[in-house]
DRENVEX-928746 format. One record per residue (C-alpha): x, y, z; residue number from 1; chain; residue in one letter. Coordinates in steps of 0.02 Angstrom, whole numbers, plus 50000, padded with zeros to 5 digits. Last residue first. Example, Ala and Ser with C-alpha at 12.3 -4.5 7.8 and 13.67 -1.06 7.14 Angstrom:
@x->50684&y->49947&z->50357&nr->2&kette->A&rest->S
@x->50615&y->49775&z->50390&nr->1&kette->A&rest->A
This chain:
@x->48535&y->38619&z->53531&nr->209&kette->A&rest->G
@x->48373&y->38651&z->53445&nr->208&kette->A&rest->G
@x->48294&y->38710&z->53603&nr->207&kette->A&rest->Q
@x->48422&y->38830&z->53638&nr->206&kette->A&rest->K
@x->48402&y->38905&z->53465&nr->205&kette->A&rest->V
@x->48217&y->38912&z->53482&nr->204&kette->A&rest->L
@x->48238&y->39012&z->53658&nr->203&kette->A&rest->P
@x->48362&y->39130&z->53569&nr->202&kette->A&rest->R
@x->48232&y->39171&z->53428&nr->201&kette->A&rest->I
@x->48149&y->39318&z->53500&nr->200&kette->A&rest->L
@x->48308&y->39398&z->53575&nr->199&kette->A&rest->P
@x->48400&y->39374&z->53412&nr->198&kette->A&rest->E
@x->48269&y->39470&z->53303&nr->197&kette->A&rest->V
@x->48311&y->39651&z->53359&nr->196&kette->A&rest->Y
@x->48503&y->39625&z->53331&nr->195&kette->A&rest->A
@x->48469&y->39516&z->53183&nr->194&kette->A&rest->R
@x->48380&y->39670&z->53094&nr->193&kette->A&rest->I
@x->48541&y->39780&z->53117&nr->192&kette->A&rest->R
@x->48653&y->39643&z->53058&nr->191&kette->A&rest->D
@x->48548&y->39635&z->52903&nr->190&kette->A&rest->H
@x->48557&y->39816&z->52863&nr->189&kette->A&rest->V
@x->48745&y->39811&z->52881&nr->188&kette->A&rest->D
@x->48758&y->39647&z->52774&nr->187&kette->A&rest->G
@x->48651&y->39722&z->52634&nr->186&kette->A&rest->L
@x->48765&y->39866&z->52632&nr->185&kette->A&rest->S
@x->48744&y->40044&z->52707&nr->184&kette->A&rest->G
@x->48575&y->40146&z->52730&nr->183&kette->A&rest->S
@x->48406&y->40048&z->52776&nr->182&kette->A&rest->G
@x->48409&y->40108&z->52957&nr->181&kette->A&rest->D
@x->48290&y->39996&z->53052&nr->180&kette->A&rest->I
@x->48137&y->40060&z->53135&nr->179&kette->A&rest->R
@x->48061&y->39945&z->53270&nr->178&kette->A&rest->V
@x->47870&y->39915&z->53279&nr->177&kette->A&rest->I
@x->47807&y->39801&z->53420&nr->176&kette->A&rest->F
@x->47759&y->39947&z->53529&nr->175&kette->A&rest->E
@x->47645&y->40008&z->53393&nr->174&kette->A&rest->D
@x->47685&y->40186&z->53331&nr->173&kette->A&rest->D
@x->47641&y->40196&z->53159&nr->172&kette->A&rest->L
@x->47642&y->40378&z->53092&nr->171&kette->A&rest->A
@x->47806&y->40356&z->52997&nr->170&kette->A&rest->A
@x->47721&y->40224&z->52892&nr->169&kette->A&rest->L
@x->47588&y->40344&z->52847&nr->168&kette->A&rest->C
@x->47719&y->40485&z->52803&nr->167&kette->A&rest->R
@x->47812&y->40356&z->52697&nr->166&kette->A&rest->A
@x->47656&y->40313&z->52600&nr->165&kette->A&rest->V
@x->47624&y->40501&z->52572&nr->164&kette->A&rest->K
@x->47797&y->40525&z->52510&nr->163&kette->A&rest->D
@x->47783&y->40355&z->52402&nr->162&kette->A&rest->L
@x->47636&y->40438&z->52309&nr->161&kette->A&rest->Y
@x->47731&y->40592&z->52268&nr->160&kette->A&rest->S
@x->47883&y->40493&z->52215&nr->159&kette->A&rest->E
@x->47796&y->40368&z->52103&nr->158&kette->A&rest->K
@x->47815&y->40190&z->52170&nr->157&kette->A&rest->E
@x->47626&y->40124&z->52177&nr->156&kette->A&rest->F
@x->47603&y->40202&z->51997&nr->155&kette->A&rest->L
@x->47741&y->40105&z->51931&nr->154&kette->A&rest->N
@x->47938&y->40142&z->51942&nr->153&kette->A&rest->P
@x->48025&y->40113&z->51777&nr->152&kette->A&rest->T
@x->48117&y->39952&z->51810&nr->151&kette->A&rest->E
@x->48297&y->39900&z->51789&nr->150&kette->A&rest->R
@x->48269&y->39798&z->51958&nr->149&kette->A&rest->R
@x->48434&y->39862&z->52036&nr->148&kette->A&rest->Y
@x->48457&y->40032&z->51959&nr->147&kette->A&rest->K
@x->48289&y->40089&z->51924&nr->146&kette->A&rest->R
@x->48209&y->40018&z->52089&nr->145&kette->A&rest->I
@x->48358&y->40079&z->52189&nr->144&kette->A&rest->R
@x->48334&y->40250&z->52130&nr->143&kette->A&rest->D
@x->48153&y->40254&z->52177&nr->142&kette->A&rest->I
@x->48197&y->40187&z->52350&nr->141&kette->A&rest->G
@x->48328&y->40321&z->52373&nr->140&kette->A&rest->A
@x->48219&y->40451&z->52315&nr->139&kette->A&rest->T
@x->48082&y->40399&z->52451&nr->138&kette->A&rest->V
@x->48224&y->40411&z->52595&nr->137&kette->A&rest->P
@x->48253&y->40242&z->52681&nr->136&kette->A&rest->I
@x->48186&y->40171&z->52839&nr->135&kette->A&rest->D
@x->48160&y->39981&z->52846&nr->134&kette->A&rest->I
@x->48010&y->39947&z->52964&nr->133&kette->A&rest->L
@x->48046&y->39782&z->53066&nr->132&kette->A&rest->L
@x->47883&y->39727&z->53132&nr->131&kette->A&rest->V
@x->47907&y->39606&z->53285&nr->130&kette->A&rest->L
@x->47792&y->39489&z->53379&nr->129&kette->A&rest->D
@x->47650&y->39509&z->53260&nr->128&kette->A&rest->P
@x->47463&y->39505&z->53298&nr->127&kette->A&rest->K
@x->47367&y->39377&z->53204&nr->126&kette->A&rest->P
@x->47255&y->39440&z->53080&nr->125&kette->A&rest->C
@x->47064&y->39413&z->53106&nr->124&kette->A&rest->F
@x->46981&y->39580&z->53173&nr->123&kette->A&rest->A
@x->47155&y->39666&z->53166&nr->122&kette->A&rest->E
@x->47129&y->39682&z->52988&nr->121&kette->A&rest->N
@x->46962&y->39774&z->52984&nr->120&kette->A&rest->D
@x->47024&y->39887&z->53137&nr->119&kette->A&rest->S
@x->47183&y->39929&z->53061&nr->118&kette->A&rest->R
@x->47101&y->39970&z->52887&nr->117&kette->A&rest->I
@x->46961&y->40076&z->52981&nr->116&kette->A&rest->K
@x->47102&y->40171&z->53071&nr->115&kette->A&rest->V
@x->47184&y->40207&z->52913&nr->114&kette->A&rest->P
@x->47035&y->40280&z->52825&nr->113&kette->A&rest->D
@x->47050&y->40270&z->52641&nr->112&kette->A&rest->L
@x->47130&y->40416&z->52553&nr->111&kette->A&rest->G
@x->47248&y->40341&z->52422&nr->110&kette->A&rest->L
@x->47401&y->40361&z->52556&nr->109&kette->A&rest->A
@x->47290&y->40260&z->52678&nr->108&kette->A&rest->G
@x->47284&y->40123&z->52547&nr->107&kette->A&rest->Q
@x->47473&y->40115&z->52544&nr->106&kette->A&rest->Y
@x->47504&y->40145&z->52727&nr->105&kette->A&rest->A
@x->47367&y->40050&z->52804&nr->104&kette->A&rest->I
@x->47390&y->39910&z->52678&nr->103&kette->A&rest->T
@x->47575&y->39905&z->52701&nr->102&kette->A&rest->S
@x->47536&y->39879&z->52888&nr->101&kette->A&rest->F
@x->47423&y->39736&z->52836&nr->100&kette->A&rest->Y
@x->47578&y->39623&z->52801&nr->99&kette->A&rest->Y
@x->47728&y->39650&z->52703&nr->98&kette->A&rest->R
@x->47874&y->39520&z->52665&nr->97&kette->A&rest->D
@x->47818&y->39411&z->52803&nr->96&kette->A&rest->L
@x->47930&y->39300&z->52906&nr->95&kette->A&rest->I
@x->47849&y->39159&z->53005&nr->94&kette->A&rest->V
@x->47943&y->39061&z->53142&nr->93&kette->A&rest->V
@x->47865&y->38893&z->53172&nr->92&kette->A&rest->K
@x->47784&y->38836&z->53335&nr->91&kette->A&rest->G
@x->47644&y->38733&z->53241&nr->90&kette->A&rest->N
@x->47512&y->38865&z->53288&nr->89&kette->A&rest->E
@x->47612&y->38995&z->53209&nr->88&kette->A&rest->I
@x->47621&y->38893&z->53051&nr->87&kette->A&rest->A
@x->47437&y->38859&z->53051&nr->86&kette->A&rest->P
@x->47390&y->39038&z->53077&nr->85&kette->A&rest->Q
@x->47513&y->39113&z->52935&nr->84&kette->A&rest->I
@x->47484&y->38979&z->52806&nr->83&kette->A&rest->L
@x->47300&y->38930&z->52749&nr->82&kette->A&rest->T
@x->47191&y->39043&z->52854&nr->81&kette->A&rest->D
@x->47303&y->39199&z->52873&nr->80&kette->A&rest->V
@x->47354&y->39187&z->52684&nr->79&kette->A&rest->H
@x->47168&y->39165&z->52634&nr->78&kette->A&rest->I
@x->47112&y->39314&z->52737&nr->77&kette->A&rest->R
@x->47253&y->39413&z->52658&nr->76&kette->A&rest->R
@x->47201&y->39394&z->52489&nr->75&kette->A&rest->D
@x->47010&y->39432&z->52529&nr->74&kette->A&rest->K
@x->47063&y->39584&z->52618&nr->73&kette->A&rest->M
@x->47186&y->39637&z->52480&nr->72&kette->A&rest->F
@x->47056&y->39621&z->52346&nr->71&kette->A&rest->L
@x->46937&y->39717&z->52457&nr->70&kette->A&rest->R
@x->47056&y->39862&z->52462&nr->69&kette->A&rest->Y
@x->47078&y->39856&z->52276&nr->68&kette->A&rest->E
@x->46885&y->39882&z->52269&nr->67&kette->A&rest->E
@x->46890&y->40022&z->52390&nr->66&kette->A&rest->E
@x->47032&y->40107&z->52297&nr->65&kette->A&rest->P
@x->46947&y->40107&z->52131&nr->64&kette->A&rest->V
@x->47066&y->40044&z->51996&nr->63&kette->A&rest->A
@x->47098&y->40145&z->51847&nr->62&kette->A&rest->T
@x->47268&y->40205&z->51899&nr->61&kette->A&rest->E
@x->47308&y->40029&z->51931&nr->60&kette->A&rest->R
@x->47336&y->40008&z->51752&nr->59&kette->A&rest->G
@x->47462&y->39870&z->51706&nr->58&kette->A&rest->K
@x->47586&y->39837&z->51839&nr->57&kette->A&rest->E
@x->47485&y->39882&z->52004&nr->56&kette->A&rest->A
@x->47330&y->39822&z->51932&nr->55&kette->A&rest->L
@x->47405&y->39653&z->51884&nr->54&kette->A&rest->E
@x->47498&y->39638&z->52047&nr->53&kette->A&rest->R
@x->47326&y->39660&z->52131&nr->52&kette->A&rest->I
@x->47251&y->39534&z->52030&nr->51&kette->A&rest->K
@x->47381&y->39403&z->52067&nr->50&kette->A&rest->R
@x->47353&y->39436&z->52251&nr->49&kette->A&rest->G
@x->47166&y->39404&z->52222&nr->48&kette->A&rest->Y
@x->47188&y->39244&z->52125&nr->47&kette->A&rest->K
@x->47306&y->39178&z->52263&nr->46&kette->A&rest->S
@x->47492&y->39204&z->52234&nr->45&kette->A&rest->D
@x->47509&y->39312&z->52390&nr->44&kette->A&rest->T
@x->47508&y->39503&z->52401&nr->43&kette->A&rest->P
@x->47595&y->39491&z->52521&nr->42&kette->A&rest->E
@x->47740&y->39378&z->52553&nr->41&kette->A&rest->R
@x->47801&y->39217&z->52635&nr->40&kette->A&rest->S
@x->47954&y->39141&z->52722&nr->39&kette->A&rest->L
@x->47920&y->39001&z->52843&nr->38&kette->A&rest->V
@x->48049&y->38952&z->52976&nr->37&kette->A&rest->T
@x->48097&y->38792&z->53076&nr->36&kette->A&rest->D
@x->48252&y->38853&z->53161&nr->35&kette->A&rest->I
@x->48401&y->38744&z->53113&nr->34&kette->A&rest->G
@x->48533&y->38882&z->53123&nr->33&kette->A&rest->R
@x->48545&y->38872&z->52935&nr->32&kette->A&rest->R
@x->48365&y->38898&z->52929&nr->31&kette->A&rest->Q
@x->48364&y->39054&z->53034&nr->30&kette->A&rest->L
@x->48511&y->39134&z->52926&nr->29&kette->A&rest->D
@x->48415&y->39091&z->52760&nr->28&kette->A&rest->D
@x->48251&y->39170&z->52826&nr->27&kette->A&rest->Y
@x->48338&y->39315&z->52877&nr->26&kette->A&rest->L
@x->48424&y->39339&z->52709&nr->25&kette->A&rest->M
@x->48260&y->39310&z->52620&nr->24&kette->A&rest->R
@x->48170&y->39436&z->52722&nr->23&kette->A&rest->A
@x->48323&y->39562&z->52697&nr->22&kette->A&rest->Q
@x->48298&y->39540&z->52503&nr->21&kette->A&rest->T
@x->48116&y->39557&z->52499&nr->20&kette->A&rest->S
@x->48115&y->39712&z->52607&nr->19&kette->A&rest->K
@x->48255&y->39808&z->52520&nr->18&kette->A&rest->G
@x->48184&y->39977&z->52538&nr->17&kette->A&rest->A
@x->48149&y->39996&z->52353&nr->16&kette->A&rest->G
@x->47952&y->40007&z->52385&nr->15&kette->A&rest->D
@x->47920&y->40086&z->52547&nr->14&kette->A&rest->I
@x->47954&y->39978&z->52712&nr->13&kette->A&rest->G
@x->47887&y->39836&z->52801&nr->12&kette->A&rest->E
@x->47974&y->39663&z->52861&nr->11&kette->A&rest->I
@x->47855&y->39567&z->52981&nr->10&kette->A&rest->I
@x->47902&y->39443&z->53102&nr->9&kette->A&rest->I
@x->47784&y->39306&z->53183&nr->8&kette->A&rest->L
@x->47850&y->39193&z->53305&nr->7&kette->A&rest->I
@x->47776&y->39021&z->53346&nr->6&kette->A&rest->G
@x->47653&y->38966&z->53481&nr->5&kette->A&rest->K
@x->47678&y->38787&z->53544&nr->4&kette->A&rest->G
@x->47645&y->38623&z->53447&nr->3&kette->A&rest->G
@x->47822&y->38595&z->53408&nr->2&kette->A&rest->P
@x->47929&y->38742&z->53482&nr->1&kette->A&rest->M
């Protein structure tokens, strides 16, 4: 779709749900099929995104939620202006590992107003065509973090906090959100994701011959 509207696909879920892996698998799949695709993540590598990760890894418990939220907003504005919006306007498929729905859930779980978070973000963020919300139990997410990343879960990933995050995600009911069963093999989850992505990208496959 050169010069036309692209497609914005978001992959969401709690920590340990497999978002990054599935985003990469989907990106690789679309690239193999000749579809011009961009893969990105939030937080980004901007100075604000790096600060967010630093807080998460080294002492986030000392952060003020409102200040952390401001960092997310600054990081996302840069992301939208420099990557997301230009790619969409150039007809590309954009796959994001997290978007403002994570902010609604994670900062909402810290006590910030989810309605205000949504309003603030939707004032400048492109609306997604599809949000794939990978569902897994919180205990499974934490087990995966320990087993596959060989990490001790940080504050973002502690069970009581992730329970609140999961409830916030469960409350999202936008028409473009679909819930994906995160159980089974990576291939199983990828197949479930592809079933929802395929109708969106079918016109691009036809254009590409």
